[in-house]
Backbone as JSON, one array per atom type, in Angstrom:
{
  "sequence": "MITHKDLIVWQKSMQLVTLIYNHTKLFPKEEMFGLSSQMCRVAVSVPSNIAEGYGRMSNKNLHNFPKRMKK",
  "N": [[-12.81, 7.76, -13.82], [-10.5, 5.1, -13.83], [-7.74, 4.52, -11.72], [-4.29, 3.73, -10.83], [-4.51, 3.4, -8.14], [-6.83, 2.07, -7.71], [-6.3, -0.55, -8.17], [-6.11, -3.74, -6.76], [-3.72, -5.01, -6.16], [-1.97, -2.84, -5.92], [-3.07, -1.56, -3.7], [-2.69, -3.56, -1.73], [0.09, -3.63, -1.75], [0.66, -1.14, -0.69], [-0.26, -1.5, 1.88], [1.65, -3.29, 2.69], [3.9, -1.63, 2.68], [3.29, 0.1, 4.83], [3.22, -1.79, 6.91], [5.92, -2.69, 6.9], [7.3, -0.29, 7.46], [6.32, 0.19, 10.05], [7.32, -2.06, 11.41], [10.09, -1.79, 11.09], [10.6, 0.38, 12.67], [10.92, -0.72, 15.11], [13.39, -1.85, 15.07], [16.86, -2.02, 16.14], [18.62, 1.04, 16.88], [21.1, 1.23, 15.61], [20.68, 0.02, 13.22], [19.32, 1.78, 11.68], [20.3, 3.15, 9.38], [21.02, 1.09, 7.84], [19.94, -2.01, 7.37], [17.23, -1.42, 7.98], [16.68, 0.96, 6.55], [17.11, 0.06, 3.93], [15.11, -1.91, 3.68], [12.8, -0.35, 3.81], [13.08, 1.28, 1.52], [12.95, -0.67, -0.5], [10.37, -1.66, -0.07], [8.78, 0.56, -0.76], [9.36, 0.72, -3.43], [7.83, -1.23, -4.69], [4.92, -0.51, -4.86], [5.42, 1.8, -6.3], [6.53, 0.93, -8.74], [4.34, -0.49, -9.72], [2.46, 1.57, -10.07], [3.83, 3.12, -11.98], [3.96, 1.31, -14.1], [1.22, 0.96, -14.61], [0.6, 3.48, -15.46], [1.65, 3.56, -17.98], [-0.13, 2.22, -19.51], [-0.18, 0.04, -21.32], [-0.44, -3.26, -22.33], [1.77, -4.77, -23.1], [3.96, -3.36, -21.95], [3.15, -3.41, -19.25], [3.48, -6.08, -18.58], [6.21, -6.29, -18.45], [7.13, -5.14, -16.08], [6.78, -6.83, -13.71], [8.71, -8.75, -14.36], [11.06, -7.27, -14.29], [11.18, -6.63, -11.59], [11.76, -9.06, -10.44], [14.41, -9.51, -10.97]],
  "CA": [[-11.64, 7.15, -14.43], [-9.8, 4.16, -12.95], [-6.31, 4.82, -11.57], [-3.51, 2.65, -10.21], [-4.95, 3.26, -6.74], [-7.98, 1.15, -7.71], [-5.8, -1.92, -8.31], [-5.97, -4.43, -5.47], [-2.29, -5.28, -5.94], [-1.36, -1.6, -5.44], [-3.57, -1.36, -2.34], [-1.99, -4.52, -0.87], [1.5, -3.23, -1.64], [0.72, -0.01, 0.22], [-0.37, -2.09, 3.22], [2.98, -3.86, 2.98], [4.78, -0.49, 3.01], [2.95, 0.51, 6.19], [3.67, -2.86, 7.8], [7.39, -2.68, 6.98], [7.71, 0.92, 8.18], [6.02, 0.0, 11.47], [8.23, -3.07, 11.97], [11.48, -1.29, 11.12], [10.71, 1.31, 13.81], [11.3, -1.53, 16.28], [14.78, -2.3, 14.91], [17.84, -1.25, 16.91], [19.02, 2.32, 16.26], [22.28, 1.07, 14.73], [20.21, -0.48, 11.91], [18.53, 2.82, 11.03], [20.82, 3.49, 8.05], [21.42, -0.15, 7.19], [18.86, -2.91, 6.98], [15.94, -0.73, 8.09], [16.56, 1.87, 5.41], [17.02, -0.73, 2.71], [13.79, -2.54, 3.64], [11.81, 0.69, 3.51], [13.23, 1.65, 0.1], [12.45, -1.78, -1.32], [8.91, -1.71, 0.07], [8.21, 1.67, -1.51], [9.55, 0.51, -4.87], [6.79, -2.12, -5.23], [3.78, 0.25, -5.38], [5.91, 2.77, -7.29], [6.63, 0.23, -10.03], [2.98, -0.8, -10.17], [1.89, 2.83, -10.56], [4.51, 3.48, -13.21], [3.51, 0.38, -15.14], [-0.17, 1.26, -14.94], [0.61, 4.75, -16.18], [2.02, 3.33, -19.39], [-1.37, 1.76, -20.14], [0.07, -0.89, -22.42], [-0.28, -4.62, -21.82], [3.15, -5.2, -23.33], [4.79, -2.74, -20.93], [2.73, -3.86, -17.92], [4.04, -7.41, -18.33], [7.66, -6.18, -18.23], [7.48, -4.7, -14.73], [7.05, -7.94, -12.77], [9.97, -9.4, -14.74], [12.15, -6.42, -13.79], [11.24, -6.69, -10.12], [12.33, -10.34, -10.04], [15.86, -9.53, -11.2]],
  "C": [[-10.92, 6.26, -13.4], [-8.31, 4.53, -12.92], [-5.61, 3.61, -10.97], [-3.95, 2.39, -8.78], [-6.16, 2.34, -6.61], [-7.55, -0.31, -7.83], [-5.59, -2.54, -6.93], [-4.49, -4.68, -5.16], [-1.58, -4.02, -5.42], [-1.79, -1.34, -3.99], [-2.86, -2.29, -1.35], [-0.53, -4.12, -0.69], [1.66, -2.02, -0.72], [0.55, -0.47, 1.67], [0.96, -2.68, 3.65], [3.96, -2.75, 3.37], [4.54, -0.06, 4.46], [3.44, -0.51, 7.21], [5.18, -2.83, 7.99], [7.89, -1.45, 7.73], [7.47, 0.76, 9.68], [6.98, -1.0, 12.13], [9.67, -2.54, 12.07], [11.68, -0.24, 12.21], [11.18, 0.58, 15.07], [12.74, -2.04, 16.2], [15.7, -1.47, 15.8], [18.28, 0.01, 16.15], [20.2, 2.17, 15.32], [21.9, 0.53, 13.35], [19.46, 0.58, 11.12], [19.0, 3.12, 9.61], [21.28, 2.25, 7.29], [20.21, -0.92, 6.71], [17.5, -2.21, 6.98], [15.69, 0.17, 6.89], [16.36, 1.12, 4.1], [15.63, -1.38, 2.58], [12.7, -1.53, 3.28], [11.88, 1.11, 2.04], [12.67, 0.58, -0.82], [10.93, -1.84, -1.26], [8.23, -0.63, -0.76], [8.33, 1.44, -3.02], [8.45, -0.36, -5.48], [5.58, -1.32, -5.72], [4.2, 1.3, -6.41], [6.0, 2.14, -8.67], [5.27, -0.12, -10.59], [2.33, 0.46, -10.76], [2.52, 3.25, -11.88], [4.05, 2.59, -14.37], [2.08, 0.65, -15.56], [-0.26, 2.53, -15.77], [0.96, 4.6, -17.65], [0.86, 2.8, -20.21], [-1.17, 0.86, -21.36], [0.28, -2.27, -21.84], [1.15, -5.11, -21.99], [4.08, -4.64, -22.24], [4.43, -3.21, -19.53], [3.34, -5.21, -17.58], [5.54, -7.35, -18.06], [8.0, -5.84, -16.79], [7.66, -5.84, -13.75], [8.36, -8.66, -13.09], [11.15, -8.59, -14.21], [12.29, -6.53, -12.28], [11.84, -8.0, -9.64], [13.84, -10.35, -10.13], [16.64, -9.03, -10.03]]
}
């Protein structure tokens, strides 16, 4: 059975999460709860939204997620 993890877009978004987490480790400590935290949360939301959309298994619903992420 194919899952969301088989989608190239999900795999690329997970690479982005890793990249952002590694880069934010280099930020100054005073940014730990500011910009760094926000960037990590945003990065994680991308693959999460893709997985959620894939789980709905409906073309109509899948097309709504990219529109929501743009807002």
